[in-house]
N, CA, C and O atoms as CSV, one atom per row, in Angstrom:
chain,resi,resn,atom,element,x,y,z
A,1,MET,N,N,-29.086,-37.316,-10.343
A,1,MET,CA,C,-30.292,-36.187,-9.490
A,1,MET,C,C,-30.967,-35.557,-10.622
A,1,MET,O,O,-30.458,-35.487,-11.741
A,2,ASP,N,N,-32.281,-35.036,-10.275
A,2,ASP,CA,C,-33.224,-34.663,-11.407
A,2,ASP,C,C,-33.040,-33.349,-11.044
A,2,ASP,O,O,-32.545,-33.066,-9.953
A,3,ASP,N,N,-33.494,-32.249,-12.092
A,3,ASP,CA,C,-33.249,-30.627,-11.698
A,3,ASP,C,C,-34.094,-30.678,-10.635
A,3,ASP,O,O,-33.603,-30.306,-9.569
A,4,THR,N,N,-35.685,-31.180,-10.622
A,4,THR,CA,C,-36.210,-30.501,-9.320
A,4,THR,C,C,-35.451,-30.930,-8.309
A,4,THR,O,O,-35.007,-30.029,-7.597
A,5,LEU,N,N,-35.174,-31.986,-8.032
A,5,LEU,CA,C,-34.636,-32.278,-6.628
A,5,LEU,C,C,-33.158,-31.087,-6.211
A,5,LEU,O,O,-32.854,-30.627,-5.110
A,6,ILE,N,N,-32.557,-30.898,-7.430
A,6,ILE,CA,C,-31.446,-29.943,-6.991
A,6,ILE,C,C,-31.761,-28.635,-7.065
A,6,ILE,O,O,-30.836,-27.891,-6.738
A,7,ALA,N,N,-33.074,-27.953,-7.487
A,7,ALA,CA,C,-33.126,-26.780,-7.188
A,7,ALA,C,C,-33.925,-26.764,-6.095
A,7,ALA,O,O,-33.883,-25.630,-5.617
A,8,ALA,N,N,-34.900,-27.748,-5.234
A,8,ALA,CA,C,-35.262,-27.876,-3.844
A,8,ALA,C,C,-34.004,-28.047,-2.759
A,8,ALA,O,O,-34.235,-27.832,-1.569
A,9,LEU,N,N,-32.793,-28.401,-3.155
A,9,LEU,CA,C,-31.386,-28.518,-2.233
A,9,LEU,C,C,-31.327,-27.354,-2.343
A,9,LEU,O,O,-31.596,-26.783,-1.286
A,10,GLU,N,N,-30.958,-26.340,-3.625
A,10,GLU,CA,C,-30.500,-25.107,-3.570
A,10,GLU,C,C,-31.314,-24.172,-2.709
A,10,GLU,O,O,-30.798,-23.385,-1.915
A,11,ASN,N,N,-32.793,-24.316,-2.934
A,11,ASN,CA,C,-33.565,-23.680,-2.227
A,11,ASN,C,C,-33.326,-23.647,-0.693
A,11,ASN,O,O,-32.724,-22.720,-0.152
A,12,ASP,N,N,-33.847,-24.744,-0.008
A,12,ASP,CA,C,-33.981,-25.110,1.030
A,12,ASP,C,C,-33.615,-26.602,1.734
A,12,ASP,O,O,-34.618,-27.244,2.046
A,13,TYR,N,N,-32.587,-27.108,1.965
A,13,TYR,CA,C,-32.149,-28.599,1.926
A,13,TYR,C,C,-33.413,-28.966,3.108
A,13,TYR,O,O,-33.834,-30.120,3.186
A,14,THR,N,N,-33.797,-28.192,3.736
A,14,THR,CA,C,-34.445,-28.966,4.903
A,14,THR,C,C,-35.884,-29.219,4.623
A,14,THR,O,O,-36.641,-30.004,5.194
A,15,LYS,N,N,-36.132,-28.368,3.589
A,15,LYS,CA,C,-37.696,-28.714,2.822
A,15,LYS,C,C,-37.511,-30.137,1.710
A,15,LYS,O,O,-38.370,-31.012,1.598
A,16,ALA,N,N,-36.378,-30.113,1.061
A,16,ALA,CA,C,-35.766,-31.380,-0.234
A,16,ALA,C,C,-36.404,-32.283,0.385
A,16,ALA,O,O,-36.414,-32.591,1.577
A,17,PRO,N,N,-37.244,-32.926,-1.013
A,17,PRO,CA,C,-37.421,-34.527,-0.530
A,17,PRO,C,C,-36.477,-35.803,-0.212
A,17,PRO,O,O,-36.473,-36.840,-0.876
A,18,ILE,N,N,-35.797,-35.577,0.754
A,18,ILE,CA,C,-34.344,-36.242,0.943
A,18,ILE,C,C,-34.722,-37.011,1.896
A,18,ILE,O,O,-35.805,-36.997,2.481
A,19,SER,N,N,-33.447,-37.983,2.129
A,19,SER,CA,C,-33.861,-39.124,3.125
A,19,SER,C,C,-33.675,-38.271,4.523
A,19,SER,O,O,-33.209,-37.132,4.555
A,20,GLU,N,N,-34.162,-39.090,5.782
A,20,GLU,CA,C,-33.405,-38.590,7.034
A,20,GLU,C,C,-32.216,-38.243,7.189
A,20,GLU,O,O,-31.677,-37.196,7.544
A,21,GLN,N,N,-31.660,-39.793,6.713
A,21,GLN,CA,C,-29.972,-39.955,6.805
A,21,GLN,C,C,-29.409,-38.630,6.213
A,21,GLN,O,O,-28.741,-37.873,6.917
A,22,ASP,N,N,-29.718,-38.332,4.759
A,22,ASP,CA,C,-29.152,-37.352,4.143
A,22,ASP,C,C,-29.177,-35.851,4.658
A,22,ASP,O,O,-28.251,-35.063,4.464
A,23,ARG,N,N,-30.640,-35.476,5.507
A,23,ARG,CA,C,-31.346,-34.223,6.006
A,23,ARG,C,C,-30.250,-34.231,7.130
A,23,ARG,O,O,-29.796,-33.132,7.446
A,24,VAL,N,N,-29.669,-35.600,7.910
A,24,VAL,CA,C,-28.964,-35.334,9.241
A,24,VAL,C,C,-27.636,-34.770,9.230
A,24,VAL,O,O,-26.926,-34.073,9.956
A,25,MET,N,N,-27.574,-35.495,7.843
A,25,MET,CA,C,-25.819,-35.415,7.188
A,25,MET,C,C,-26.029,-33.507,6.977
A,25,MET,O,O,-25.298,-32.667,7.502
A,26,LEU,N,N,-26.988,-33.279,6.251
A,26,LEU,CA,C,-26.771,-32.202,5.821
A,26,LEU,C,C,-26.620,-30.981,7.366
A,26,LEU,O,O,-25.829,-30.038,7.348
A,27,ASP,N,N,-27.222,-31.181,8.154
A,27,ASP,CA,C,-27.768,-30.434,9.411
A,27,ASP,C,C,-25.987,-30.511,9.861
A,27,ASP,O,O,-25.260,-29.518,9.841
A,28,TYR,N,N,-25.689,-31.418,10.114
A,28,TYR,CA,C,-24.197,-32.064,10.486
A,28,TYR,C,C,-22.965,-30.847,9.600
A,28,TYR,O,O,-22.054,-30.148,10.044
A,29,VAL,N,N,-23.522,-31.064,8.179
A,29,VAL,CA,C,-22.377,-30.493,7.446
A,29,VAL,C,C,-22.499,-28.771,7.966
A,29,VAL,O,O,-21.597,-28.135,8.513
A,30,VAL,N,N,-23.710,-28.330,7.658
A,30,VAL,CA,C,-24.153,-26.814,7.968
A,30,VAL,C,C,-23.763,-26.477,8.870
A,30,VAL,O,O,-23.350,-25.322,8.759
A,31,GLN,N,N,-23.526,-27.280,10.764
A,31,GLN,CA,C,-23.157,-26.726,11.799
A,31,GLN,C,C,-21.360,-26.705,11.604
A,31,GLN,O,O,-20.686,-25.749,11.988
A,32,VAL,N,N,-20.873,-27.720,11.060
A,32,VAL,CA,C,-19.563,-27.747,10.985
A,32,VAL,C,C,-19.156,-26.348,10.224
A,32,VAL,O,O,-18.218,-25.689,10.674
A,33,THR,N,N,-19.841,-25.929,9.122
A,33,THR,CA,C,-19.259,-24.804,8.535
A,33,THR,C,C,-19.644,-23.653,9.262
A,33,THR,O,O,-18.867,-22.703,9.164
A,34,ARG,N,N,-20.640,-23.498,9.962
A,34,ARG,CA,C,-21.194,-22.138,10.699
A,34,ARG,C,C,-20.173,-22.115,11.663
A,34,ARG,O,O,-19.420,-21.142,11.640
A,35,ASP,N,N,-19.964,-23.130,12.642
A,35,ASP,CA,C,-19.139,-23.149,13.888
A,35,ASP,C,C,-18.906,-24.606,14.545
A,35,ASP,O,O,-19.478,-25.240,15.432
A,36,ALA,N,N,-18.110,-24.777,13.937
A,36,ALA,CA,C,-17.261,-26.197,14.375
A,36,ALA,C,C,-17.162,-26.350,15.888
A,36,ALA,O,O,-17.337,-27.452,16.408
A,37,THR,N,N,-16.889,-25.280,16.588
A,37,THR,CA,C,-16.668,-25.419,17.583
A,37,THR,C,C,-17.558,-25.793,18.705
A,37,THR,O,O,-17.367,-26.038,19.896
A,38,ARG,N,N,-18.887,-25.745,17.712
A,38,ARG,CA,C,-20.270,-25.917,18.720
A,38,ARG,C,C,-20.891,-27.568,18.312
A,38,ARG,O,O,-22.066,-27.927,18.397
A,39,ILE,N,N,-19.817,-28.321,17.900
A,39,ILE,CA,C,-20.032,-29.827,17.325
A,39,ILE,C,C,-19.999,-30.346,18.946
A,39,ILE,O,O,-19.249,-29.914,19.821
A,40,THR,N,N,-21.187,-31.552,19.099
A,40,THR,CA,C,-20.627,-32.105,20.463
A,40,THR,C,C,-21.009,-33.430,20.126
A,40,THR,O,O,-21.645,-33.692,19.106
A,41,PRO,N,N,-20.595,-34.366,21.050
A,41,PRO,CA,C,-20.707,-35.556,21.102
A,41,PRO,C,C,-22.325,-36.128,20.662
A,41,PRO,O,O,-22.496,-37.133,19.973
A,42,ALA,N,N,-23.531,-35.207,21.251
A,42,ALA,CA,C,-24.806,-35.393,20.601
A,42,ALA,C,C,-24.963,-35.371,19.090
A,42,ALA,O,O,-25.680,-36.184,18.506
A,43,HIS,N,N,-24.212,-34.331,18.418
A,43,HIS,CA,C,-24.314,-34.364,17.046
A,43,HIS,C,C,-23.501,-35.801,16.284
A,43,HIS,O,O,-23.747,-36.087,15.112
A,44,HIS,N,N,-22.825,-36.368,16.871
A,44,HIS,CA,C,-22.086,-37.943,16.628
A,44,HIS,C,C,-23.081,-38.876,16.761
A,44,HIS,O,O,-23.440,-39.589,15.823
A,45,GLU,N,N,-23.598,-38.925,17.968
A,45,GLU,CA,C,-24.682,-39.813,18.093
A,45,GLU,C,C,-25.891,-39.800,17.217
A,45,GLU,O,O,-26.516,-40.834,16.980
A,46,THR,N,N,-26.301,-38.362,16.622
A,46,THR,CA,C,-27.567,-38.315,15.979
A,46,THR,C,C,-27.339,-38.935,14.378
A,46,THR,O,O,-28.172,-39.480,13.654
A,47,LEU,N,N,-25.864,-38.633,14.109
A,47,LEU,CA,C,-25.469,-39.134,13.027
A,47,LEU,C,C,-25.327,-40.664,12.926
A,47,LEU,O,O,-25.933,-41.187,11.991
A,48,ARG,N,N,-24.616,-41.464,13.751
A,48,ARG,CA,C,-25.218,-42.764,14.267
A,48,ARG,C,C,-26.122,-43.238,14.305
A,48,ARG,O,O,-26.138,-44.361,13.801
A,49,ARG,N,N,-27.344,-42.742,14.869
A,49,ARG,CA,C,-28.628,-43.096,14.679
A,49,ARG,C,C,-29.157,-43.373,13.843
A,49,ARG,O,O,-30.051,-44.202,14.014
A,50,VAL,N,N,-28.919,-42.861,12.512
A,50,VAL,CA,C,-29.737,-42.661,10.795
A,50,VAL,C,C,-28.508,-43.614,10.336
A,50,VAL,O,O,-28.550,-43.953,9.154
A,51,GLY,N,N,-27.565,-44.028,11.003
A,51,GLY,CA,C,-26.485,-45.187,10.326
A,51,GLY,C,C,-25.269,-44.764,9.848
A,51,GLY,O,O,-24.554,-45.486,9.153
A,52,PHE,N,N,-24.920,-43.392,10.247
A,52,PHE,CA,C,-23.337,-43.426,9.854
A,52,PHE,C,C,-22.840,-44.213,11.205
A,52,PHE,O,O,-23.433,-44.300,12.281
A,53,ASP,N,N,-21.366,-44.848,10.759
A,53,ASP,CA,C,-20.429,-45.165,11.609
A,53,ASP,C,C,-19.330,-44.182,11.868
A,53,ASP,O,O,-19.088,-43.150,11.243
A,54,ASP,N,N,-18.702,-44.691,12.911
A,54,ASP,CA,C,-17.380,-43.562,12.944
A,54,ASP,C,C,-16.726,-43.215,11.674
A,54,ASP,O,O,-16.598,-42.001,11.511
A,55,ARG,N,N,-16.214,-44.075,10.597
A,55,ARG,CA,C,-15.408,-43.919,9.601
A,55,ARG,C,C,-16.167,-42.926,8.702
A,55,ARG,O,O,-15.574,-42.133,7.971
A,56,GLY,N,N,-17.755,-43.023,8.806
A,56,GLY,CA,C,-18.548,-42.054,7.628
A,56,GLY,C,C,-18.510,-40.899,8.321
A,56,GLY,O,O,-18.596,-39.852,7.678
A,57,ILE,N,N,-18.351,-40.845,10.006
A,57,ILE,CA,C,-18.349,-39.497,10.444
A,57,ILE,C,C,-17.403,-38.775,9.881
A,57,ILE,O,O,-17.521,-37.768,9.183
A,58,LEU,N,N,-16.439,-39.352,10.226
A,58,LEU,CA,C,-14.833,-38.870,9.935
A,58,LEU,C,C,-14.609,-38.346,8.453
A,58,LEU,O,O,-13.727,-37.509,8.258
A,59,GLN,N,N,-15.541,-38.914,7.193
A,59,GLN,CA,C,-15.417,-38.753,5.994
A,59,GLN,C,C,-16.399,-37.642,5.988
A,59,GLN,O,O,-16.174,-36.850,5.072
A,60,ILE,N,N,-17.394,-37.346,6.710
A,60,ILE,CA,C,-18.099,-36.554,6.001
A,60,ILE,C,C,-17.421,-35.215,6.628
A,60,ILE,O,O,-17.398,-34.155,6.003
A,61,THR,N,N,-16.920,-35.360,7.818
A,61,THR,CA,C,-16.247,-33.989,8.622
A,61,THR,C,C,-15.078,-33.854,7.760
A,61,THR,O,O,-14.977,-32.676,7.416
A,62,LEU,N,N,-14.084,-34.641,7.236
A,62,LEU,CA,C,-13.086,-34.207,6.518
A,62,LEU,C,C,-13.635,-33.993,5.119
A,62,LEU,O,O,-12.806,-33.379,4.449
A,63,ILE,N,N,-14.419,-34.198,4.637
A,63,ILE,CA,C,-14.853,-33.503,3.143
A,63,ILE,C,C,-15.121,-32.411,3.020
A,63,ILE,O,O,-14.945,-31.729,2.011
A,64,THR,N,N,-15.852,-31.900,4.605
A,64,THR,CA,C,-16.799,-30.549,4.748
A,64,THR,C,C,-15.758,-29.726,5.170
A,64,THR,O,O,-15.965,-28.542,4.904
A,65,ALA,N,N,-14.655,-29.970,5.768
A,65,ALA,CA,C,-13.328,-29.252,6.139
A,65,ALA,C,C,-12.385,-28.748,5.118
A,65,ALA,O,O,-11.631,-27.775,5.100
A,66,TRP,N,N,-12.625,-29.617,4.336
A,66,TRP,CA,C,-11.542,-29.541,3.032
A,66,TRP,C,C,-12.346,-28.494,2.512
A,66,TRP,O,O,-11.934,-27.346,2.677
A,67,PHE,N,N,-13.561,-28.701,1.833
A,67,PHE,CA,C,-14.384,-27.859,0.977
A,67,PHE,C,C,-14.123,-26.341,1.708
A,67,PHE,O,O,-13.357,-25.504,1.231
A,68,ASN,N,N,-14.657,-26.211,2.555
A,68,ASN,CA,C,-14.573,-24.914,3.684
A,68,ASN,C,C,-13.438,-24.468,3.339
A,68,ASN,O,O,-13.452,-23.455,2.639
A,69,TYR,N,N,-12.219,-25.016,3.679
A,69,TYR,CA,C,-10.785,-24.522,3.514
A,69,TYR,C,C,-10.594,-24.319,2.060
A,69,TYR,O,O,-10.159,-23.216,1.730
A,70,ILE,N,N,-10.826,-25.130,1.194
A,70,ILE,CA,C,-10.328,-24.596,-0.250
A,70,ILE,C,C,-11.324,-23.596,-0.752
A,70,ILE,O,O,-10.970,-22.933,-1.727
A,71,ASN,N,N,-12.539,-23.374,-0.236
A,71,ASN,CA,C,-13.846,-22.088,-0.756
A,71,ASN,C,C,-12.597,-21.027,-0.199
A,71,ASN,O,O,-11.997,-20.293,-0.985
A,72,ARG,N,N,-12.294,-21.065,1.318
A,72,ARG,CA,C,-11.729,-19.774,1.629
A,72,ARG,C,C,-10.207,-19.539,0.968
A,72,ARG,O,O,-9.720,-18.410,1.026
A,73,VAL,N,N,-9.672,-20.337,0.511
A,73,VAL,CA,C,-8.352,-19.778,-0.372
A,73,VAL,C,C,-8.801,-19.246,-1.281
A,73,VAL,O,O,-8.755,-18.018,-1.349
A,74,ALA,N,N,-9.353,-19.977,-2.228
A,74,ALA,CA,C,-10.148,-19.477,-3.587
A,74,ALA,C,C,-10.801,-17.865,-3.293
A,74,ALA,O,O,-10.581,-16.902,-4.028
A,75,ASP,N,N,-11.431,-17.845,-2.362
A,75,ASP,CA,C,-12.114,-16.489,-1.992
A,75,ASP,C,C,-10.967,-15.626,-1.884
A,75,ASP,O,O,-10.770,-14.642,-2.598
A,76,ALA,N,N,-9.888,-16.221,-0.547
A,76,ALA,CA,C,-8.683,-15.154,-0.566
A,76,ALA,C,C,-7.832,-14.685,-1.922
A,76,ALA,O,O,-7.412,-13.529,-1.981
A,77,LEU,N,N,-7.611,-15.561,-2.930
A,77,LEU,CA,C,-7.352,-15.191,-3.973
A,77,LEU,C,C,-7.694,-14.760,-5.069
A,77,LEU,O,O,-7.111,-14.735,-6.153
A,78,GLY,N,N,-8.760,-14.389,-4.718
A,78,GLY,CA,C,-9.792,-13.844,-5.951
A,78,GLY,C,C,-10.086,-14.838,-6.947
A,78,GLY,O,O,-10.478,-14.375,-8.019
A,79,VAL,N,N,-9.996,-16.060,-6.863
A,79,VAL,CA,C,-10.130,-17.172,-7.874
A,79,VAL,C,C,-11.700,-16.788,-8.243
A,79,VAL,O,O,-12.534,-16.915,-7.346
A,80,GLY,N,N,-12.031,-16.417,-9.283
A,80,GLY,CA,C,-13.581,-16.282,-9.908
A,80,GLY,C,C,-13.870,-14.914,-9.948
A,80,GLY,O,O,-14.740,-14.548,-10.739
A,81,ARG,N,N,-13.506,-14.384,-9.495
A,81,ARG,CA,C,-13.616,-12.955,-9.647
A,81,ARG,C,C,-13.058,-12.092,-10.709
A,81,ARG,O,O,-11.899,-12.418,-10.966
A,82,ALA,N,N,-13.483,-11.124,-11.395
A,82,ALA,CA,C,-13.067,-10.348,-12.666
A,82,ALA,C,C,-11.954,-9.730,-11.995
A,82,ALA,O,O,-12.019,-9.251,-10.863
A,83,MET,N,N,-10.792,-9.759,-12.825
A,83,MET,CA,C,-9.661,-8.877,-12.395
A,83,MET,C,C,-9.872,-7.379,-12.961
A,83,MET,O,O,-9.044,-6.503,-12.713
């Protein structure tokens, strides 16, 4: 990725020049991160509509959940904070 794309993604991924598939995936990732209890079959159907199969949806969900988990563990342990 080039620096311009990285900056656009960091600023606001919804306005970054990415494919519809990537935007839909990131919308799903954000929802899982904010409140996974609000994920519905409609979210999965939207992912399927842009080309993800069940295995891809599972992988996206597992990777998102793992990153959320490990970041919370690191935050709780103070990893990266000055002591």
